[in-house]
C-alpha positions as CSV (number, residue, x, y, z in Angstrom):
1,M,168.9,15.3,248.9
2,T,165.5,16.8,249.4
3,D,162.2,14.6,249.2
4,A,160.1,14.4,245.9
5,L,157.3,16.5,247.8
6,S,159.7,19.3,248.7
7,Q,161.2,19.3,245.3
8,T,157.8,19.8,243.8
9,F,157.0,22.5,246.0
10,A,160.2,24.5,245.4
11,A,159.8,23.8,241.7
12,L,156.4,25.2,241.8
13,A,157.6,28.2,243.9
14,D,158.6,30.4,240.6
15,P,155.7,31.9,238.6
16,T,158.1,31.3,235.2
17,R,158.0,27.4,236.3
18,R,154.4,27.5,236.7
19,A,153.4,29.2,233.4
20,L,155.8,26.5,231.7
21,L,153.6,23.9,233.2
22,A,150.3,25.6,232.4
23,R,151.5,25.8,228.6
24,L,152.4,22.2,228.8
25,S,149.2,21.2,230.5
26,K,147.9,21.9,226.9
27,R,150.2,20.3,224.6
28,V,153.5,19.1,224.0
29,E,156.1,22.0,222.6
30,S,159.8,22.3,222.2
31,V,162.0,24.2,224.4
32,G,162.2,27.1,221.5
33,E,158.2,27.3,221.6
34,L,158.2,27.2,225.3
35,A,160.7,30.3,225.6
36,R,158.8,32.5,222.6
37,P,156.5,34.4,224.8
38,F,158.9,35.1,227.8
39,D,161.2,37.5,227.7
40,M,164.6,35.8,229.0
41,S,167.0,33.6,226.8
42,L,166.5,30.4,225.8
43,A,169.2,29.3,228.3
44,A,167.7,30.8,231.0
45,V,164.2,28.8,229.9
46,S,166.4,25.8,229.7
47,K,167.5,26.4,233.4
48,H,163.8,26.4,234.3
49,L,163.0,23.4,232.5
50,Q,166.1,21.4,233.9
51,V,164.3,22.4,237.6
52,L,161.0,21.2,236.4
53,E,162.9,17.8,234.9
54,R,164.6,17.3,238.4
55,A,161.3,17.5,240.1
56,G,159.9,15.1,237.9
57,L,157.3,17.3,236.4
58,V,158.6,17.5,232.8
59,S,160.0,15.1,230.5
60,R,162.3,16.0,227.6
61,S,163.1,13.8,224.7
62,K,163.9,14.3,220.9
63,D,162.0,14.3,217.9
64,A,164.2,14.7,214.7
65,Q,166.0,18.1,215.5
66,W,163.8,19.4,218.1
67,R,164.2,19.1,221.8
68,V,160.4,18.4,222.9
69,C,158.6,18.9,226.4
70,Q,155.7,17.3,227.9
71,L,154.2,17.6,231.6
72,E,154.3,14.3,234.0
73,P,151.5,14.7,236.2
74,K,152.7,12.4,238.9
75,P,154.3,14.9,241.1
76,L,150.9,16.5,241.1
77,R,149.1,14.1,242.1
78,E,151.3,13.5,244.9
79,V,150.9,17.3,245.8
80,D,146.9,16.8,245.3
81,G,147.3,14.2,247.8
82,W,149.2,16.0,250.3
83,L,146.6,18.7,250.1
84,D,143.7,16.4,250.2
85,A,144.0,16.5,254.0
86,Y,144.1,20.0,254.4
87,R,140.9,20.4,252.0
88,R,139.2,18.0,254.3
89,F,140.2,19.7,257.6
90,W,138.9,23.2,256.0
91,D,135.7,21.6,254.6
92,R,134.6,20.5,257.6
93,S,135.9,23.3,259.8
94,L,133.9,25.7,257.3
95,D,130.9,23.6,257.4
96,E,131.0,23.8,261.5
97,M,131.5,27.2,261.2
98,A,128.3,27.5,258.8
99,V,126.5,25.9,261.7
100,V,127.5,28.5,264.2
101,I,126.8,31.1,262.3
102,A,123.1,30.0,261.3
103,T,122.8,29.2,265.3
104,L,123.6,32.9,266.4
105,H,122.0,34.3,263.2
106,P,118.8,31.9,262.2
107,P,117.0,33.1,258.7
108,A,113.5,35.0,259.9
109,G,111.1,32.8,260.8
110,K,113.0,29.6,260.9
111,P,114.3,27.9,264.4
112,A,117.8,27.8,265.0
113,P,119.5,24.5,264.1
114,K,121.0,22.6,266.7
115,R,124.8,22.5,267.2
116,K,126.3,18.8,267.2
117,K,128.9,18.1,269.9
118,R,132.3,17.7,268.5
119,K,134.1,14.5,269.1
120,S,137.5,14.3,270.8
């Protein structure tokens, strides 16, 4: 058994599943409505939905004779939390690179900014 984050990334790896999630981010839809724009069988779309459901990204329920699907945001929040550390890293790195570039190539008529010493 893999951890929840790995299941989420595995589910998101497929473009069809990402497209299904994009549609569900706008509204709740039946399996038939979800399948309509895809060039695949209803059974194939249902298999994609099963993967999304196992990852906790989608829930399905019955509404009269319809099977409706809706987006479950919790796993996406967990992905966002995991990515946040890397986002901060890149923001910090790009800020430091901007200072280095400004030091090497200051705008005309302006002195170069002083570089901050990095903490270990």
